[in-house]
VOBA-1610 file (N, C-alpha, C; in pm, whole numbers, padded with zeros to 5 digits, always signed):
BEGIN
Met-09455+01931-02433Met-09320+01898-02478Met-09214+01977-02403Lys-09241+02111-02390Lys-09145+02195-02318Lys-09137+02151-02172Lys-09250+02109-02120Lys-09251+02065-01980Lys-09166+01941-01962Lys-09171+01851-02057Lys-09092+01729-02048Lys-08943+01761-02054Ile-08910+01858-02139Ile-08769+01896-02149Ile-08718+01953-02018Ile-08806+02038-01957Ile-08766+02099-01828Ile-08750+01991-01722Leu-08843+01897-01721Leu-08834+01789-01622Leu-08709+01702-01644Ala-08679+01677-01771Ala-08560+01597-01800Ala-08432+01669-01759Ala-08431+01803-01785Ala-08314+01882-01746Ala-08300+01885-01595Ala-08415+01901-01528Ala-08411+01904-01381Ala-08363+01770-01325Ala-08410+01662-01389Ala-08367+01530-01343Ala-08218+01510-01365Ala-08170+01562-01482Ala-08026+01549-01509Ala-07945+01627-01407Val-07995+01750-01374Val-07923+01831-01274Val-07922+01760-01140Val-08038+01700-01105Val-08045+01629-00977Val-07949+01511-00976Leu-07944+01437-01088Leu-07853+01323-01094Leu-07707+01367-01084Val-07675+01477-01158Val-07538+01527-01152Val-07502+01569-01011Cys-07594+01641-00947Cys-07567+01685-00809Cys-07556+01566-00715Leu-07642+01465-00740Leu-07639+01348-00654Leu-07507+01273-00667Phe-07467+01246-00792Phe-07340+01175-00810Phe-07220+01262-00770Gly-07233+01394-00790Gly-07123+01484-00752Gly-07108+01499-00603Ser-07211+01460-00528Ser-07203+01473-00382Ser-07152+01346-00316Met-07126+01242-00393Met-07082+01115-00335Met-06936+01086-00374Tyr-06867+01025-00283Tyr-06730+00976-00311Tyr-06703+00855-00223Thr-06608+00775-00265Thr-06575+00652-00191Thr-06433+00660-00135Val-06412+00591-00026Val-06280+00581+00038Val-06245+00433+00052Arg-06128+00395+00004Arg-06086+00255+00014Arg-06027+00226+00152Glu-06002+00097+00178Glu-05949+00055+00308Glu-05809+00109+00334Asp-05730+00126+00227Asp-05589+00161+00243Asp-05561+00309+00218Glu-05662+00397+00240Glu-05639+00539+00213Glu-05723+00627+00305Tyr-05680+00752+00313Tyr-05757+00856+00379Tyr-05835+00934+00273Gly-05951+00984+00312Gly-06026+01075+00226Gly-06036+01211+00292Cys-05988+01315+00224Cys-05988+01450+00280Cys-06077+01541+00193Thr-06177+01602+00256Thr-06267+01694+00186Thr-06207+01833+00188Val-06188+01890+00069Val-06124+02021+00055Val-06226+02120+00000Arg-06237+02232+00067Arg-06326+02339+00022Arg-06247+02469+00016Phe-06237+02523-00103Phe-06162+02647-00125Phe-06018+02634-00071Ser-05954+02521-00110Ser-05813+02492-00078Ser-05790+02464+00070Lys-05894+02444+00146Lys-05879+02413+00288Lys-05951+02282+00318Ile-05886+02198+00399Ile-05949+02073+00440Ile-06053+02102+00547Ile-06175+02058+00520Ile-06282+02078+00617Ile-06319+01948+00688Gly-06258+01837+00643Gly-06288+01711+00708Gly-06203+01598+00651Thr-06170+01502+00734Thr-06094+01384+00691Thr-06163+01259+00744Thr-06147+01152+00673Thr-06202+01025+00718Thr-06111+00912+00673Glu-06107+00809+00754Glu-06032+00689+00718Glu-06122+00566+00714Glu-06252+00590+00727Glu-06348+00481+00720Glu-06379+00449+00574Ala-06363+00325+00538Ala-06390+00284+00401Ala-06541+00285+00374Gly-06576+00320+00251Gly-06717+00319+00212Gly-06758+00443+00137Leu-06888+00467+00134Leu-06946+00578+00059Leu-06962+00698+00151His-06919+00816+00102His-06930+00940+00178His-06987+01049+00089Phe-07029+01161+00155Phe-07094+01269+00081Phe-07019+01400+00102Lys-07034+01489+00001Lys-06975+01622+00005Lys-07066+01718-00070Val-07034+01844-00062Val-07112+01945-00135Val-07066+01944-00280Pro-07156+01918-00374Pro-07113+01911-00515Pro-07070+02047-00568Phe-06974+02041-00659Phe-06921+02158-00730Phe-06841+02253-00640Ile-06844+02233-00511Ile-06771+02321-00418Ile-06658+02243-00349Asp-06694+02128-00301Asp-06595+02046-00230Asp-06526+01950-00329Thr-06397+01928-00303Thr-06321+01825-00374Thr-06264+01728-00272Val-06220+01615-00319Val-06169+01512-00228Val-06024+01478-00266Lys-05937+01477-00166Lys-05798+01435-00183Lys-05780+01299-00114His-05720+01209-00184His-05695+01076-00129His-05545+01060-00100Phe-05514+01017+00020Phe-05375+00993+00060Phe-05362+00850+00110Pro-05253+00783+00075Pro-05238+00642+00117Pro-05222+00628+00268Lys-05286+00524+00320Lys-05277+00495+00464Lys-05170+00389+00492Ala-05140+00307+00393Ala-05048+00195+00413Ala-04904+00242+00424Met-04819+00151+00471Met-04675+00178+00479Met-04616+00188+00339Met-04530+00286+00319Met-04467+00307+00189Met-04315+00302+00203Leu-04252+00261+00096Leu-04106+00253+00094Leu-04052+00357-00004Tyr-03960+00437+00044Tyr-03896+00535-00043Tyr-03746+00503-00048Asp-03699+00468-00165Asp-03558+00435-00186Asp-03483+00565-00215Ile-03404+00609-00119Ile-03335+00738-00131Ile-03213+00722-00223Pro-03193+00813-00314Pro-03075+00807-00401Pro-02947+00810-00318Pro-02842+00737-00358Pro-02716+00739-00283Pro-02660+00881-00271Ser-02603+00909-00155Ser-02545+01042-00130Ser-02416+01026-00051Glu-02332+01125-00055Glu-02202+01121+00014Glu-02211+01191+00148Val-02144+01133+00248Val-02134+01193+00381Val-01987+01192+00421Leu-01955+01274+00521Leu-01818+01287+00569Leu-01809+01231+00710Thr-01714+01139+00733Thr-01697+01078+00865Thr-01616+01170+00957Ala-01605+01127+01084Ala-01534+01209+01182Ala-01387+01224+01147Asp-01328+01124+01080Asp-01188+01132+01040Asp-01172+01187+00898Lys-01275+01263+00853Lys-01268+01337+00726Lys-01255+01244+00605Gln-01327+01132+00609Gln-01328+01039+00497Gln-01466+01042+00431Asn-01468+01052+00298Asn-01595+01051+00225Asn-01647+00909+00211Met-01780+00895+00229Met-01846+00767+00210Met-01978+00789+00140Thr-02013+00695+00054Thr-02141+00700-00017Thr-02239+00608+00054Val-02354+00663+00092Val-02454+00589+00169Val-02576+00565+00081Asp-02620+00440+00076Asp-02742+00403+00003Asp-02841+00348+00103Cys-02958+00412+00117Cys-03053+00371+00220Cys-03196+00385+00170Tyr-03290+00338+00252Tyr-03431+00354+00221Tyr-03507+00388+00348Val-03629+00442+00329Val-03713+00486+00441Val-03849+00418+00431Leu-03896+00364+00543Leu-04032+00314+00553Leu-04115+00419+00626Trp-04221+00468+00560Trp-04298+00577+00618Trp-04446+00564+00584Arg-04529+00637+00659Arg-04672+00642+00633Arg-04726+00780+00669Val-04841+00811+00612Val-04911+00936+00647Val-04985+00912+00778Gln-04949+00987+00881Gln-05012+00971+01011Gln-05124+01073+01033Asp-05101+01195+00990Asp-05199+01303+01006Asp-05228+01362+00868Pro-05334+01317+00801Pro-05359+01366+00665Pro-05387+01516+00659Phe-05448+01571+00764Phe-05474+01715+00765Phe-05344+01794+00760Arg-05253+01760+00848Arg-05123+01829+00850Arg-05042+01796+00725Phe-05052+01672+00679Phe-04979+01632+00558Phe-05021+01716+00438Tyr-05153+01737+00422Tyr-05200+01817+00308Tyr-05159+01963+00323Gln-05170+02016+00442Gln-05136+02157+00463Gln-04989+02185+00438Ser-04901+02094+00480Ser-04757+02120+00472Ser-04693+02071+00344Leu-04743+01961+00289Leu-04677+01900+00173Leu-04769+01890+00052Gly-04886+01839+00069Gly-04982+01834-00040Gly-04988+01702-00112Asn-04874+01637-00136Asn-04876+01509-00208Asn-04752+01428-00171Thr-04750+01303-00214Thr-04642+01212-00176Thr-04510+01246-00245Thr-04516+01305-00363Thr-04393+01342-00432Thr-04314+01445-00352Val-04384+01548-00305Val-04318+01649-00221Val-04273+01586-00090Ala-04355+01493-00038Ala-04318+01427+00088Ala-04188+01350+00073Glu-04170+01279-00037Glu-04045+01205-00057Glu-03927+01298-00071Glu-03945+01412-00137Glu-03836+01510-00145Glu-03797+01559-00006Arg-03898+01582+00080Arg-03868+01629+00215Arg-03802+01519+00298Leu-03846+01395+00282Leu-03783+01284+00352Leu-03639+01265+00308Asn-03614+01288+00180Asn-03478+01280+00128Asn-03386+01377+00202Ala-03433+01502+00214Ala-03352+01604+00282Ala-03335+01573+00430Leu-03444+01532+00496Leu-03437+01503+00640Leu-03343+01386+00668Thr-03354+01282+00587Thr-03270+01164+00608Thr-03124+01195+00580Tyr-03097+01271+00476Tyr-02958+01305+00446Tyr-02896+01386+00560Asn-02971+01483+00613Asn-02918+01563+00724Asn-02892+01477+00847Ala-02983+01381+00874Ala-02963+01293+00990Ala-02841+01203+00968Leu-02826+01150+00847Leu-02709+01067+00817Leu-02580+01148+00830Lys-02583+01268+00779Lys-02463+01353+00786Lys-02424+01382+00930Asn-02522+01408+01014Asn-02494+01440+01154Asn-02440+01318+01230Val-02503+01201+01206Val-02460+01080+01278Val-02325+01033+01229Met-02307+01027+01097Met-02180+00979+01043Met-02066+01074+01075Gly-02099+01201+01099Gly-01994+01295+01136Gly-01936+01271+01273Thr-02002+01188+01353Thr-01950+01154+01487Thr-01877+01020+01489Leu-01875+00949+01374Leu-01813+00817+01368Leu-01695+00820+01273Ser-01592+00742+01307Ser-01479+00728+01217Ser-01510+00619+01115Gln-01431+00617+01010Gln-01454+00517+00906Gln-01436+00377+00961Ala-01342+00358+01055Ala-01319+00227+01114Ala-01438+00180+01197Asp-01517+00274+01252Asp-01637+00236+01327Asp-01747+00185+01236Ile-01741+00225+01110Ile-01847+00188+01015Ile-01808+00065+00935Ile-01684+00062+00886Ile-01636-00051+00806Ile-01541-00134+00893Asn-01588-00250+00936Asn-01507-00338+01020Asn-01564-00478+01011Met-01503-00570+01087Met-01543-00711+01084Met-01640-00745+01197Asp-01694-00644+01266Asp-01785-00670+01376Asp-01919-00722+01325Asp-01996-00776+01419Asp-02129-00824+01386Asp-02215-00707+01337Gly-02288-00729+01225Gly-02370-00623+01170Gly-02478-00575+01265Ala-02521-00663+01358Ala-02624-00622+01454Ala-02577-00510+01545Ala-02444-00496+01559Ala-02391-00390+01645Ala-02421-00252+01588Arg-02451-00244+01458Arg-02480-00115+01395Arg-02628-00079+01402Asn-02711-00167+01460Asn-02854-00137+01470Asn-02880-00011+01553Glu-02795+00012+01651Glu-02811+00132+01733Glu-02794+00259+01649Ile-02703+00253+01551Ile-02685+00367+01461Ile-02812+00390+01381Tyr-02870+00281+01325Tyr-02992+00293+01245Tyr-03107+00348+01330Glu-03118+00298+01453Glu-03227+00342+01539Glu-03215+00490+01572Gly-03091+00537+01593Gly-03072+00680+01620Gly-03112+00765+01501Ile-03078+00721+01381Ile-03116+00795+01260Ile-03267+00795+01244Thr-03331+00680+01268Thr-03477+00670+01256Thr-03547+00765+01352Arg-03501+00767+01477Arg-03563+00856+01575Arg-03549+01002+01534Ser-03433+01038+01484Ser-03409+01177+01443Ser-03499+01217+01327Val-03508+01131+01224Val-03591+01163+01107Val-03739+01163+01145Asp-03780+01070+01229Asp-03921+01063+01270Asp-03963+01187+01346Ala-03875+01236+01434Ala-03909+01356+01511Ala-03930+01477+01421Leu-03850+01488+01315Leu-03865+01601+01223Leu-03983+01582+01129Ala-04005+01458+01085Ala-04114+01431+00991Ala-04251+01444+01055Glu-04258+01438+01186Glu-04386+01452+01255Glu-04450+01588+01228Asn-04367+01689+01204Asn-04420+01822+01174Asn-04497+01826+01042Tyr-04477+01724+00959Tyr-04544+01718+00829Tyr-04654+01613+00827Gly-04690+01560+00943Gly-04793+01458+00948Gly-04746+01322+00901Ile-04615+01299+00908Ile-04555+01174+00861Ile-04498+01096+00979Glu-04518+00966+00978Glu-04454+00877+01075Glu-04348+00795+01002Val-04225+00803+01048Val-04115+00726+00989Val-04097+00600+01072Glu-04123+00487+01010Glu-04115+00358+01078Glu-03972+00309+01091Asp-03894+00326+00986Asp-03758+00273+00989Asp-03673+00340+00881Val-03545+00355+00911Val-03446+00399+00814Val-03338+00292+00811Lys-03320+00229+00698Lys-03222+00122+00687Lys-03117+00158+00583Ile-02992+00134+00618Ile-02881+00156+00526Ile-02853+00026+00452Lys-02870+00029+00322Lys-02847-00092+00242Lys-02700-00121+00227Arg-02620-00018+00210Arg-02477-00041+00192Arg-02401+00089+00208Phe-02277+00073+00250Phe-02180+00183+00253Phe-02082+00159+00140Asp-02065+00258+00056Asp-01968+00247-00052Asp-01856+00347-00029Leu-01738+00307-00073Leu-01623+00396-00064Leu-01602+00465-00198Pro-01578+00593-00196Pro-01535+00657-00321Pro-01408+00591-00372Glu-01391+00589-00502Glu-01277+00519-00561Glu-01145+00568-00504Ala-01138+00696-00471Ala-01013+00752-00419Ala-00978+00693-00283Asn-01078+00642-00209Asn-01053+00592-00073Asn-01041+00440-00067Glu-01085+00371-00172Glu-01088+00225-00165Glu-00951+00166-00140Ser-00850+00214-00214Ser-00716+00157-00200Ser-00663+00175-00058Ala-00682+00295-00002Ala-00631+00321+00133Ala-00702+00233+00236Val-00833+00215+00221Val-00908+00134+00317Val-00868-00013+00305Tyr-00854-00063+00183Tyr-00812-00201+00166Tyr-00673-00224+00225Thr-00584-00126+00204Thr-00449-00138+00262Thr-00455-00142+00413Arg-00540-00058+00471Arg-00554-00057+00617Arg-00611-00189+00667Met-00710-00241+00598Met-00770-00368+00640Met-00669-00482+00630Ile-00588-00482+00521Ile-00485-00585+00507Ile-00383-00573+00620Ser-00345-00450+00653Ser-00249-00428+00761Ser-00305-00477+00894Glu-00434-00451+00919Glu-00496-00498+01044Glu-00498-00650+01050Arg-00533-00714+00938Arg-00535-00860+00937Arg-00395-00918+00958Arg-00292-00849+00900Arg-00156-00895+00916Arg-00112-00882+01063Gln-00150-00771+01126Gln-00116-00753+01268Gln-00182-00861+01354Ile-00308-00893+01323Ile-00376-00998+01399Ile-00306-01132+01378Ala-00266-01161+01251Ala-00196-01287+01223Ala-00062-01292+01297Glu+00011-01179+01299Glu+00138-01176+01370Glu+00119-01196+01520Lys+00011-01141+01574Lys-00018-01160+01716Lys-00046-01307+01746Tyr-00128-01371+01660Tyr-00156-01513+01680Tyr-00027-01595+01671Thr+00060-01560+01574Thr+00186-01631+01559Thr+00275-01613+01682Ala+00285-01489+01731Ala+00366-01462+01849Ala+00312-01536+01971Asp+00178-01535+01987Asp+00118-01607+02100Asp+00145-01757+02088Gly+00137-01810+01964Gly+00164-01952+01944Gly+00309-01987+01975Asn+00402-01901+01929Asn+00544-01926+01959Asn+00571-01921+02109Tyr+00505-01827+02177Tyr+00523-01816+02322Tyr+00472-01942+02392Glu+00353-01988+02353Glu+00300-02110+02412Glu+00390-02229+02381Ala+00442-02234+02257Ala+00531-02345+02219Ala+00658-02343+02303Ser+00714-02222+02328Ser+00836-02213+02410Ser+00810-02259+02553Leu+00690-02225+02606Leu+00656-02272+02740Leu+00647-02424+02744Ile+00587-02481+02641Ile+00574-02628+02636Ile+00712-02693+02623Arg+00798-02637+02533Arg+00933-02693+02517Arg+01013-02683+02646Asn+01007-02567+02712Asn+01082-02549+02837Asn+01034-02648+02943Asn+00903-02669+02949Asn+00850-02763+03047Asn+00895-02906+03016Val+00892-02941+02885Val+00937-03075+02846Val+01086-03094+02877Asp+01169-02992+02841Asp+01313-02999+02872Asp+01336-03015+03021Lys+01258-02942+03100Lys+01273-02952+03245Lys+01240-03093+03293Gln+01130-03148+03241Gln+01090-03283+03280Gln+01195-03386+03237Val+01251-03368+03114Val+01356-03460+03066Val+01478-03454+03156Asn+01520-03330+03190Asn+01637-03315+03278Asn+01614-03381+03414Ile+01491-03363+03466Ile+01460-03424+03596Ile+01466-03576+03585Ile+01406-03630+03477Ile+01404-03777+03459Ile+01546-03831+03442Val+01628-03762+03358Val+01767-03807+03336Val+01846-03799+03465Ser+01830-03689+03538Ser+01904-03674+03665Ser+01864-03782+03764Asn+01735-03808+03772Asn+01690-03913+03863Asn+01744-04050+03819Ala+01745-04072+03686Ala+01796-04200+03636Ala+01944-04215+03664Glu+02023-04106+03641Glu+02166-04112+03669Glu+02192-04133+03817Ala+02112-04063+03901Ala+02129-04081+04045Ala+02097-04225+04086Glu+01991-04281+04026Glu+01955-04419+04058Glu+02062-04515+04008Ala+02117-04486+03888Ala+02224-04571+03834Ala+02347-04566+03923Ala+02385-04443+03965Ala+02502-04430+04054Ala+02480-04505+04186Lys+02356-04496+04234Lys+02324-04567+04359Lys+02338-04717+04341Leu+02287-04768+04226Leu+02297-04912+04200Leu+02443-04954+04183Val+02523-04871+04112Val+02665-04904+04095Val+02734-04908+04230Ala+02705-04809+04314Ala+02767-04806+04447Ala+02727-04928+04529Glu+02597-04960+04520Glu+02552-05078+04594Glu+02618-05204+04539Gly+02633-05211+04404Gly+02699-05328+04344Gly+02845-05339+04387Glu+02916-05225+04385Glu+03056-05228+04429Glu+03067-05264+04576Ala+02977-05211+04656Ala+02981-05246+04799Ala+02957-05395+04820Glu+02858-05447+04741Glu+02831-05589+04751Glu+02951-05671+04702Tyr+03017-05621+04593Tyr+03136-05688+04541Tyr+03247-05690+04645Met+03271-05578+04710Met+03376-05571+04812Met+03339-05659+04931Arg+03212-05663+04965Arg+03170-05748+05076Arg+03194-05895+05042Met+03163-05930+04915Met+03185-06068+04874Met+03333-06101+04871Leu+03417-06007+04825Leu+03562-06029+04828Leu+03613-06046+04970Ala+03564-05957+05054Ala+03608-05965+05193Ala+03565-06097+05256Ser+03446-06142+05218Ser+03398-06269+05272Ser+03477-06387+05214Ala+03514-06375+05084Ala+03587-06484+05020Ala+03731-06493+05068Tyr+03796-06383+05095Tyr+03937-06380+05137Tyr+03945-06331+05281Asp+03889-06411+05370Asp+03883-06370+05511Asp+03995-06430+05595Thr+04091-06501+05530Thr+04206-06556+05605Thr+04334-06506+05541Pro+04449-06509+05615Pro+04576-06462+05557Pro+04617-06540+05433Asp+04594-06671+05431Asp+04631-06751+05313Asp+04551-06708+05191Lys+04423-06690+05211Lys+04338-06645+05100Lys+04376-06505+05053Gln+04412-06420+05149Gln+04452-06284+05112Gln+04582-06286+05033Asp+04677-06373+05074Asp+04801-06385+04999Asp+04774-06437+04859Phe+04684-06535+04849Phe+04651-06589+04718Phe+04587-06483+04629Tyr+04504-06402+04688Tyr+04437-06295+04612Tyr+04539-06193+04563Ala+04634-06157+04650Ala+04740-06065+04611Ala+04824-06125+04500Phe+04847-06258+04509Phe+04925-06326+04407Phe+04854-06323+04272Thr+04720-06347+04271Thr+04644-06343+04144Thr+04642-06204+04084Leu+04637-06105+04171Leu+04641-05967+04121Leu+04776-05938+04057Ala+04883-05990+04119Ala+05016-05968+04064Ala+05031-06037+03930Leu+04973-06160+03918Leu+04978-06229+03789Leu+04903-06152+03682Asp+04788-06098+03718Asp+04711-06019+03622Asp+04790-05896+03578Ala+04855-05831+03673Ala+04936-05714+03640Ala+05053-05754+03551Leu+05117-05872+03581Leu+05229-05919+03501Leu+05184-05950+03358Glu+05067-06013+03346Glu+05016-06045+03211Glu+04990-05920+03129Ser+04930-05819+03192Ser+04901-05696+03118Ser+05027-05615+03091Thr+05132-05637+03169Thr+05255-05559+03150Thr+05341-05622+03042Leu+05357-05754+03048Leu+05443-05823+02951Leu+05362-05859+02827Asp+05329-05756+02749Asp+05250-05780+02627Asp+05337-05792+02502Gly+05471-05791+02518Gly+05561-05809+02406Gly+05603-05683+02336Thr+05549-05571+02374Thr+05584-05445+02306Thr+05706-05380+02369Glu+05735-05413+02494Glu+05851-05355+02563Glu+05955-05466+02587Lys+06081-05434+02558Lys+06191-05531+02578Lys+06254-05518+02716Thr+06233-05408+02780Thr+06298-05384+02909Thr+06193-05348+03010Ile+06203-05406+03130Ile+06114-05376+03238Ile+06195-05357+03365Ile+06170-05255+03438Ile+06243-05224+03560Ile+06151-05246+03677Leu+06195-05333+03771Leu+06113-05364+03887Leu+06194-05341+04013Gly+06129-05301+04115Gly+06197-05282+04244Gly+06214-05413+04317Pro+06304-05417+04415Pro+06326-05542+04487Pro+06206-05589+04567Asp+06116-05495+04602Asp+05997-05533+04682Asp+05876-05562+04596Ser+05892-05555+04463Ser+05779-05575+04373Ser+05738-05721+04372Glu+05609-05745+04380Glu+05558-05881+04373Glu+05594-05946+04240Leu+05597-05864+04131Leu+05635-05916+04001Leu+05781-05964+04002Ala+05866-05888+04066Ala+06007-05927+04074Ala+06022-06058+04151Lys+05941-06069+04254Lys+05952-06193+04331Lys+05907-06312+04247Ile+05800-06294+04170Ile+05752-06403+04088Ile+05854-06443+03982Leu+05914-06338+03915Leu+06008-06366+03809Leu+06142-06421+03862Ser+06179-06372+03977Ser+06310-06416+04030Ser+06301-06553+04095Thr+06191-06588+04147Thr+06175-06721+04212Thr+06050-06786+04160Pro+06048-06824+04031Pro+05924-06884+03978Pro+05888-07013+04048Glu+05988-07086+04099Glu+05955-07211+04161Glu+05883-07188+04296Gly+05904-07075+04355Gly+05834-07047+04481Gly+05691-07011+04453
//
């Protein structure tokens, strides 16, 4: 009976040691064997692994990409304006040995990433004015800013066995004290742009009007010149026809006589009672010798 108890106890000890010497590693994690607070080995191969029971312990660290949403913080721009920045970090454990030695767990790692990212944001934003950050430009133009911050944080995080994949700024917020001033500035900028468009439009309109006025003046001048030319040609033709019609002395006398009659008719309109004529006047000759 005592022998059976001893055998059962020995079997239990063997089973405990056997199960205590085995551990598993999943596909998305690292397995780190720790002995007396020091890592003696790491593995990223999924499956069953062995360790020394009761002496070695195993620390598991995630291998996959992780997202850390950093609490909003305030930074100061180059023109001494406060801004609230809300961002997040994509990161992974690259060197589990160094990660365990320097940080120990993901909670401490996130605290360190918070500090590193804030310092990088503060340094970068300190070189930019508020107008460089808040404007109507294409958002893709700010990717260079994000890439610079990512490179800076990644270089520092490497000392902790961390790889920073990306730092993205979700939004820039203005402190309430600055919102009114920024909105006023943006309205003023939009008004200046509108005034410029209006001035350019008025200038183009004046050029068009001046060109039209010039063309009208040219057309009118040409028309008047053509009209004067036609009148002159008509008068010349009229005089030629008169000259051709009254080409003899008798005809010329008759023409002079008809002109005198026309003048007499327009003169004796009944409004004047007295008319003074010279002795050589054709009208006097007509009135004094009507029978002739």
